N, C-alpha and C positions, 0 to 999 in steps of 0.2 A: 214382707217379713223375710222372705228367702234371699233378698238381695244382699243382706249383710253377710250371709254365709258364702255366697258366690264371690263377693268382692275379696274376701280374705285370701282366696286362692291365688290372687294376682300379685300378692306381696311376697318378695323373696325372703328366703330363710338364710341365716348365717350359722356357722358352726359354733359349737360351745366354746366359751372362753374368749372369743374375739372382742366382745363388748363394742361392736361397731356402732357408731352414732346412728340414731334414728333419722330418717329423712322425712321431714314434714311434707315436702313436695310429693314424694312417692306415696305417703299415707293418704294425703288429701286426694291425689289422683285416683287411688284405688277405692276409697271409701265415700267420698262426697260425690253425689249424683244429683242432677236436677230432679226435684220432687222427692228425693230420698230423705230418710230420717236424719242422717248425719249431715249437719249443715256446714261445719267447719272443723278441721283437725289441725291443731297447731302444736309444734314441738318447741320447747324452750330449753336452753342448755342448763340453766339453774334457776330455781325460784325458792321462795320460802315454803310455800304450800300451794299446790294446784287447787285444792279445795278453797282456800282463802281467795285465790285469784278469781276463780269462777263465781264465787259468791258475790264478789265485788262487781263482776261483769253482769251477773243476774240482776243486781240492783239497778244497773244501767240499761236493762232491757235486752240483754243478749238472748238469742233464740234458743229454744229447746234443740238438743242435738249438737251443741257446741262441745268440743273435746279439747282438753289441754293435757299435753304429755310433757313430763319433765325428765331430763337426763339425770338430774340430781335435785334433791330437796334439802334445804337447810333448817326448816322449821315445820316439817310435816307433823300432822296430828293424828294420833290414834284415838280410840274410844276412851272416854272418861279423862280427857285432857293429857294423855300420855304423849311424849315426844316420839317422832318417828323420822329418822334420818336415813336417806338412801345414798349408797355409794354410786358414783357416776358409772353408768352402763351395766351395773350388776342386777338391777331390778327393772321391772316394768311399772312405772308410776304414772298414773293418769287419773283425771277426773272428768265426769260428764255432767252436763246440765240438763235437767229434766223439768218439765212443767206439767205435772199431772192434774190439770185444772178440773177435769171431769171426775176424778177419783175422790170419793168422800174422804175428808181428812183423817177419820178414824182408821182407814185402811191403808194409809200411806206408810204405816209401820212395816208393811211388806216389802218396801223398796230395798233395804239392805239385804233381806233374805232373797229377793229376786236376783240381786246382783251376785250373791253367793252362788245361786244355781247357775247363773250364766257363766261365771268364772270357772266353776267346777266343770261345766260342760265343755268350755273352751280348752281347758287343760287336758281333758280326755281326747278331744279332737285333734289338737295341735301338738301335744306332747306325749300322748299315749299313756297317761297315768290315770289311775283311779282316784279321783279327788272326792273328798267327803266334806260335810259341813258340821261345824260346831256352832250352836246358837250363841249369839246372834250374827256374828260377823267374821268368823274364821273359816278359811279353806284349808283343809288338812290333806296330807298325803302320808300314809303309813303312820298316822297318829301325830305327826309333826306339823307345825304351822307353816304353810306355804304362802298364804296371802291373807291380808286383812282388808276390811272394807269399812268405810266411814261415810254415813249419809248425814247431811246437814241441810236444814231448811232456812230460807230467807227470801223475802220479796216475792212470795208466791211460787218459788222454785225450790227444787231439791237438787243438791249437788252430791254426787256419789263419787268418792275417791277410792281407788284401788291401789294397793301396793303388793306386787307379786315378785317374790324372790326368784330370779332366773339363773344367773351364773355365779351367785355368791358362794364362796368357800365357807367351810365350817367356822373358821376364825373371823369371818366377816359378818356373821349373823349376830343379832343383838341378844338373843336368848338361846339357851341350850336346847329348848324344845322346838326351835325353828328349823326349817330346811329350805332347799332350793330345788329347782328343776334339775340342775346339773348334778346335785348330790343324789337325787333320786333316780338318775339314769334315764332322764327323759329322752324320748325319740327325737325331739326337736326343741331347741332353745333359742330360736330366732325371735327376737322381740317384736319385729314388725309383723311376722306371721302370727304371733301370739296376740298382738293387739287387734289384728284383723279378725281373728277368731272370737276374741272377747267382745268386740263391738258388734259382731254379727249375732252372737248369742244374747247380748243385752238388748239389741233391737228386737229380736224375735220374741223374747219373753215379755219385754215391756209393752210392746204393742198388743200382744195377746191379753195381757193383764189390764192395761189401761184403756184400750180402745175396743174392747169386746161389747157384747150386748149388756153386760152388767159390769161397768168399769170398777176395777179394784177387787173383783171377786176372785179369791185365790183358788176356789174350787172350779168355777166355770172355765177358767183359763188353764187349768191343769197344773198351776203353780204349786199348790199345797201338796198334791200327790207327788210331784217331783222332789219337792223339798223333803218330804217325809222319807222318800226313797234314799236320798243322799245323806240324811242326818245320822250322825253318830252320837247325838245327845238324847234323842227320844228313846224312851224305854229303859234308861239307866238311872241309877242314883246319882244325884248331883248336889253340890252346894252352890247357891247363888249369892254372890257378894254384891250388895247394893251400893250405889254411889255415896250414900250417907254413912256407910260403915257397918250397917246391919247386915245380917246374912240369914238365909233360910235353907233348910235341907229337905230333900224329898226325892220323889221319882218324877222325871220329866215325861209327861204323858203325851203332849201334843203341842202344836202351835195353833192358835185360834184364828178367827177371821181377821183379826187386827195385827197378826204377826207376833202376838205375845206368847211366851212360853208358859204352858199350863203345867203347874207343879202340884203333885199330890204330896202334901205334907202329912205329918202325924195326925193332924186334926181336921184338915180341910183342903180344898183345892185353891190354888193361888195363881193368878194370871200375872206374869212378870213382864213388864214392858222394857226395863233397862236393868242391866247388871252383868257382872262377870260370872260365867259358869265354870265350875271346877268339876270335872268328871271324877266320881268316886269309884273305888273298887268294890 
């Protein structure tokens, strides 16, 4: 598990604003090792969606630990069917293929939360920023959205996509409440260094969670404790907007063993598996 962290230090950093192309050869040389978790790291100049591409490869038998990075996406997807388009070189956009076959299906809802913990940890290590988590899939800095995560299942695999705003200017961001590493004054905005840190943290947390004595147990792996520590959703009043158009209000109490948000409503407790959370004052 420590190999991922060590490898990230071998990847060069670039200065803010350069938007230099990523080097697939450099990334693969630094991150892919015999017997290591990351099996392949590929960079493509442009694609519709890295998640869609890896889901197709998963159906064809691609191994766990396959990583696809895109300089630009033209048909990227966010949660609940939203479009997500990245400008060339302004973001770090990648997907990873996981096969958590020993994890009970009910506990795989922790995968996007695990990815959030990993990305927040990587942002702290590589960029020197205090990143926090909004349930279920947003990484925030200073209350603004820095990164989004989308996990999709198919063919016995889970593909996790990450979109992290790196050098985007304010006028390049899709929503007013978004931000980027450059706008937040990050200590480093080199995308190759950031990817190395992100994959190192993903490997560390995923192996602890999926390959421990109790696969998928968020408590035994320390994952739930770390998520609670980084969460800005727990303990506050929220409105949850469900995919079908309904909504519920209450206080966000916890995340359960399946990764669901436990909401205390006026009449009862509700475990929410999917929905958009609005933080209320």
